[in-house]
C-alpha positions as CSV (number, residue, x, y, z in Angstrom):
1,M,-36.2,-15.7,36.7
2,T,-37.1,-12.3,35.3
3,Q,-33.4,-11.3,35.5
4,F,-32.4,-14.4,33.6
5,L,-35.1,-13.9,30.9
6,G,-34.1,-10.3,30.6
7,A,-30.5,-11.3,30.1
8,V,-31.5,-13.8,27.4
9,A,-33.6,-11.2,25.6
10,G,-30.7,-8.8,25.6
11,G,-28.3,-11.6,24.6
12,V,-30.4,-12.5,21.6
13,G,-30.2,-8.9,20.4
14,L,-26.5,-8.7,21.0
15,G,-26.0,-12.2,19.4
16,S,-27.9,-11.0,16.3
17,I,-25.3,-8.3,15.8
18,Y,-22.5,-10.8,16.3
19,A,-24.2,-13.1,13.8
20,L,-24.3,-10.4,11.1
21,L,-20.6,-9.7,11.6
22,A,-19.6,-13.3,11.7
23,L,-21.5,-14.0,8.4
24,G,-19.3,-11.4,6.7
25,F,-16.2,-13.1,7.9
26,V,-17.5,-16.5,6.9
27,I,-18.6,-15.4,3.4
28,I,-15.2,-14.1,2.6
29,Y,-13.4,-17.1,4.1
30,K,-15.6,-19.5,2.1
31,S,-14.9,-17.7,-1.1
32,M,-11.2,-16.9,-0.7
33,G,-9.9,-19.1,2.1
34,V,-8.7,-16.1,4.1
35,I,-10.0,-14.2,7.1
36,S,-10.6,-10.5,6.3
37,F,-9.5,-8.3,9.1
38,A,-11.0,-5.3,7.2
39,Q,-14.5,-6.0,8.7
40,P,-14.1,-3.6,11.7
41,S,-13.3,-0.7,9.4
42,F,-16.3,-1.4,7.2
43,L,-18.5,-1.5,10.4
44,L,-17.1,1.9,11.5
45,A,-17.3,3.5,8.1
46,G,-20.9,2.3,7.5
47,T,-22.1,3.5,10.9
48,V,-20.5,6.9,10.6
49,L,-22.0,7.3,7.1
50,V,-25.5,6.5,8.5
51,T,-25.0,9.2,11.2
52,Y,-24.6,11.7,8.4
53,L,-27.4,10.4,6.2
54,S,-30.0,9.8,8.8
55,P,-30.9,13.4,9.5
56,E,-31.2,14.1,5.8
57,I,-33.1,11.1,4.4
58,G,-34.4,9.3,7.5
59,F,-33.0,6.3,9.5
60,F,-34.3,3.4,7.4
61,A,-33.3,4.9,4.0
62,A,-29.9,5.9,5.5
63,V,-29.2,2.3,6.5
64,V,-30.1,1.0,3.0
65,V,-28.0,3.7,1.3
66,G,-25.1,3.2,3.8
67,A,-25.1,-0.5,3.3
68,I,-25.0,-0.1,-0.5
69,A,-22.3,2.5,-0.2
70,I,-20.0,0.5,2.0
71,A,-20.6,-2.6,-0.2
72,A,-19.4,-0.5,-3.1
73,V,-16.3,0.6,-1.1
74,A,-15.6,-3.1,-0.2
75,L,-15.9,-4.0,-4.0
76,V,-13.3,-1.3,-4.8
77,V,-11.0,-2.4,-2.0
78,E,-11.2,-6.0,-3.2
79,R,-10.6,-5.1,-6.8
80,I,-7.6,-2.8,-6.2
81,A,-5.9,-4.4,-3.1
82,I,-7.0,-8.0,-2.9
83,R,-7.6,-9.3,-6.5
84,P,-4.0,-8.8,-7.6
85,M,-2.8,-10.9,-4.6
86,V,-5.0,-13.9,-5.4
87,G,-2.8,-17.0,-5.6
88,K,-0.3,-15.6,-3.2
89,A,0.1,-16.9,0.4
90,V,-3.0,-16.6,2.5
91,F,-0.9,-15.0,5.2
92,V,0.1,-12.1,2.8
93,I,-3.5,-11.4,1.9
94,A,-4.5,-11.4,5.6
95,I,-1.8,-8.9,6.4
96,I,-3.1,-6.7,3.5
97,T,-6.6,-6.7,5.0
98,I,-5.1,-5.5,8.3
99,G,-3.5,-2.6,6.4
100,I,-6.9,-1.9,4.7
101,D,-8.6,-1.9,8.1
102,I,-6.2,0.6,9.6
103,I,-6.5,3.0,6.6
104,V,-10.3,2.9,6.4
105,R,-10.7,3.3,10.2
106,I,-8.4,6.3,10.3
107,V,-10.3,8.0,7.4
108,S,-13.6,7.1,9.0
109,G,-12.5,8.4,12.4
110,M,-11.7,11.8,10.9
111,F,-15.5,12.2,10.2
112,V,-16.5,11.3,13.8
113,G,-15.1,14.5,15.3
114,S,-15.6,15.6,18.9
115,D,-19.4,15.9,18.6
116,Q,-21.6,13.1,19.8
117,R,-23.0,11.4,16.7
118,T,-26.0,9.0,16.7
119,V,-27.5,6.9,14.0
120,G,-31.0,8.4,14.6
121,D,-32.7,5.1,15.2
122,P,-36.3,5.2,16.3
123,W,-35.9,2.8,19.2
124,G,-33.5,4.3,21.6
125,L,-33.8,2.7,25.0
126,D,-37.5,2.0,24.8
127,A,-38.6,-1.4,26.0
128,W,-41.7,-3.5,26.4
129,E,-42.5,-5.1,29.7
130,V,-43.7,-8.7,29.4
131,G,-44.4,-10.5,32.7
132,G,-41.8,-8.3,34.5
133,V,-39.2,-8.9,31.8
134,Y,-38.0,-5.8,29.9
135,I,-37.4,-6.4,26.2
136,E,-35.7,-3.5,24.5
137,H,-37.1,-2.5,21.1
138,R,-33.6,-2.4,19.6
139,D,-32.9,-6.0,20.6
140,L,-36.1,-7.2,19.0
141,A,-35.5,-5.1,15.9
142,A,-31.9,-6.5,15.6
143,F,-33.2,-10.1,15.9
144,A,-36.0,-9.5,13.3
145,V,-33.7,-7.8,10.8
146,T,-31.0,-10.5,11.3
147,T,-33.6,-13.2,10.7
148,V,-34.8,-11.6,7.5
149,L,-31.2,-11.1,6.2
150,V,-30.2,-14.7,7.1
151,L,-33.2,-16.1,5.3
152,A,-32.4,-13.9,2.3
153,L,-28.8,-15.0,2.3
154,F,-29.7,-18.7,2.4
155,A,-32.2,-18.2,-0.4
156,F,-29.5,-16.2,-2.4
157,F,-27.0,-19.0,-2.0
158,R,-29.5,-21.7,-2.8
159,W,-31.5,-20.4,-5.8
160,T,-29.6,-17.6,-7.5
161,P,-26.9,-18.2,-10.2
162,I,-24.2,-16.2,-8.5
163,G,-25.1,-17.8,-5.1
164,L,-24.7,-21.2,-6.6
165,A,-21.4,-20.1,-8.2
166,M,-20.2,-18.9,-4.8
167,R,-21.1,-22.3,-3.2
168,A,-19.3,-24.1,-6.0
169,S,-16.2,-21.9,-5.6
170,A,-16.2,-22.5,-1.9
171,L,-16.1,-26.2,-2.4
172,D,-13.4,-26.3,-5.1
173,Q,-12.2,-23.1,-6.9
174,E,-10.3,-25.0,-9.6
175,A,-13.3,-27.2,-10.5
176,A,-15.6,-24.2,-10.4
177,M,-13.3,-22.3,-12.8
178,A,-13.3,-25.3,-15.1
179,Q,-17.1,-25.1,-15.3
180,G,-17.0,-21.5,-16.3
181,V,-17.5,-19.9,-12.9
182,S,-16.0,-16.4,-12.7
183,V,-14.0,-16.6,-9.4
184,G,-13.3,-12.9,-9.6
185,T,-17.0,-12.1,-9.5
186,V,-17.4,-14.5,-6.6
187,F,-14.7,-12.6,-4.7
188,A,-16.2,-9.3,-5.4
189,V,-19.7,-10.3,-4.4
190,S,-18.4,-11.8,-1.2
191,W,-16.6,-8.6,-0.2
192,G,-19.7,-6.5,-1.1
193,L,-22.0,-8.7,1.0
194,A,-19.5,-8.6,3.9
195,G,-19.3,-4.8,3.8
196,A,-23.1,-4.4,3.7
197,L,-23.6,-6.8,6.6
198,A,-20.9,-5.0,8.7
199,T,-22.8,-1.7,8.1
200,V,-26.1,-3.1,9.3
201,A,-24.4,-4.7,12.3
202,G,-22.7,-1.5,13.2
203,V,-25.9,0.5,13.1
204,F,-27.7,-1.9,15.5
205,A,-24.6,-1.9,17.8
206,A,-24.9,1.9,17.9
207,A,-28.7,2.0,18.4
208,G,-29.5,4.0,21.5
209,R,-25.9,5.0,21.9
210,T,-23.4,7.5,20.5
211,V,-20.8,6.6,17.9
212,D,-17.1,7.3,18.5
213,Q,-13.9,6.2,17.0
214,N,-13.8,3.0,19.1
215,H,-17.1,1.8,17.7
216,W,-15.3,-0.8,15.6
217,H,-14.2,-2.8,18.7
218,I,-17.4,-4.8,18.7
219,A,-16.4,-6.4,15.4
220,L,-13.5,-8.2,17.2
221,L,-16.1,-10.1,19.2
222,A,-17.2,-11.8,15.9
223,L,-13.9,-13.7,15.9
224,P,-14.9,-15.9,18.9
225,V,-18.2,-16.4,17.1
226,I,-16.7,-17.8,13.9
227,I,-14.3,-20.0,16.0
228,L,-17.3,-21.4,17.9
229,G,-19.5,-21.9,14.8
230,G,-16.7,-22.8,12.4
231,L,-15.0,-20.6,9.8
232,D,-16.8,-22.2,6.9
233,S,-20.3,-22.6,8.3
234,L,-22.9,-19.9,7.7
235,G,-25.4,-21.7,10.0
236,G,-22.6,-22.0,12.6
237,A,-22.0,-18.2,12.4
238,V,-25.7,-17.5,13.2
239,L,-25.9,-20.0,16.0
240,G,-22.5,-19.1,17.3
241,G,-23.5,-15.4,17.4
242,L,-26.6,-16.1,19.4
243,V,-24.8,-18.5,21.8
244,I,-22.0,-16.0,22.4
245,G,-24.4,-13.0,22.8
246,V,-26.7,-14.8,25.3
247,T,-23.7,-16.2,27.3
248,Q,-22.1,-12.8,27.5
249,Q,-25.3,-11.1,28.7
250,I,-26.0,-13.8,31.3
251,V,-22.5,-13.5,32.7
252,T,-22.8,-9.7,32.7
253,S,-26.1,-9.9,34.6
254,Y,-24.9,-12.4,37.2
255,H,-21.2,-11.6,37.6
256,R,-21.7,-10.0,41.0
257,D,-23.5,-13.1,42.3
258,W,-21.1,-15.6,40.8
259,F,-17.9,-13.6,41.4
260,P,-18.6,-11.5,44.5
261,G,-15.0,-10.5,45.1
262,L,-14.5,-9.4,41.5
263,D,-15.4,-5.7,40.8
264,T,-14.6,-5.9,37.1
265,N,-17.4,-7.2,34.9
266,I,-16.0,-10.2,33.1
267,G,-18.9,-10.2,30.6
268,S,-16.7,-8.4,28.0
269,I,-14.1,-11.2,28.0
270,T,-16.6,-14.1,28.1
271,P,-16.6,-14.5,24.3
272,Y,-12.9,-15.0,24.3
273,L,-13.1,-17.5,27.2
274,V,-15.6,-19.5,25.2
275,M,-13.3,-19.3,22.2
276,L,-10.4,-20.7,24.2
277,I,-12.5,-23.6,25.5
278,V,-13.8,-24.4,22.0
279,L,-10.3,-24.3,20.5
280,L,-9.1,-26.8,23.1
281,V,-12.0,-29.2,22.4
282,R,-12.8,-28.7,18.7
283,P,-10.2,-26.5,16.9
284,Y,-12.4,-26.5,13.8
285,G,-15.5,-25.2,15.6
286,L,-18.8,-26.8,16.4
287,F,-20.0,-26.8,12.8
288,G,-16.8,-26.3,10.8
289,T,-15.4,-28.8,8.4
290,R,-12.8,-31.0,10.1
291,E,-9.5,-31.1,8.2
292,V,-8.3,-34.6,7.5
293,E,-4.6,-35.0,6.6
294,R,-2.9,-38.1,5.2
295,V,-0.1,-39.1,7.5
């Protein structure tokens, strides 16, 4: 039982990171109707920036400054590379985001170098023991920060003018524009929020570890999350992240018991297996809006 509870605790921390990443994907998708494949590059760029800032201004200030800086980078990218393509085929915009991702990752990777870089987090591998169950400080911190950010986002979308404008644009862009909503502002804010969320997720993914040029790989695991929760569901992104994170950690913890003849830990591919199952049963996700077409 302690092994199971330990896996759940670790899964909640991992799932919180996935949830932050998935929220970035969903926010952009809801505003533009396109999946932004630039999120991995923002994660890497933000994390690398924090490794440079943390020794100078402290970890917490570095995370805030890093998130704001990458949000600004995302705003510039949206304005220069994405805004002119609005109205074009969604596929074309998605391809452009792939190009953006490659460029930003290459530039960010140049600053990683050969030295081991860390974000300078205060948790490391420290853990609390509760009834024989070890709960790592970084997992608890990731869950706490994610909870605060999720509540702040829901409040933002519910009660702020720009948040209401984003919700209106997500429902019907043309109707929102007819009511005076600046769709361009909505696009810009969605990219800025996604960039900031990717930075925070990247920092927690690097807590207690070193940062290298492959750090962006974790962002790819947000894709099964948004498939599970639904591309257009913020709540689904959060719940999907937690489900995927916990499932992955449980499989990682028990893989030798369940698959004794398999030396390779299949925990890393568990999110994609879950994604395939969900696609076969509910292609629009557990909480996504089902598309109804007239035959």
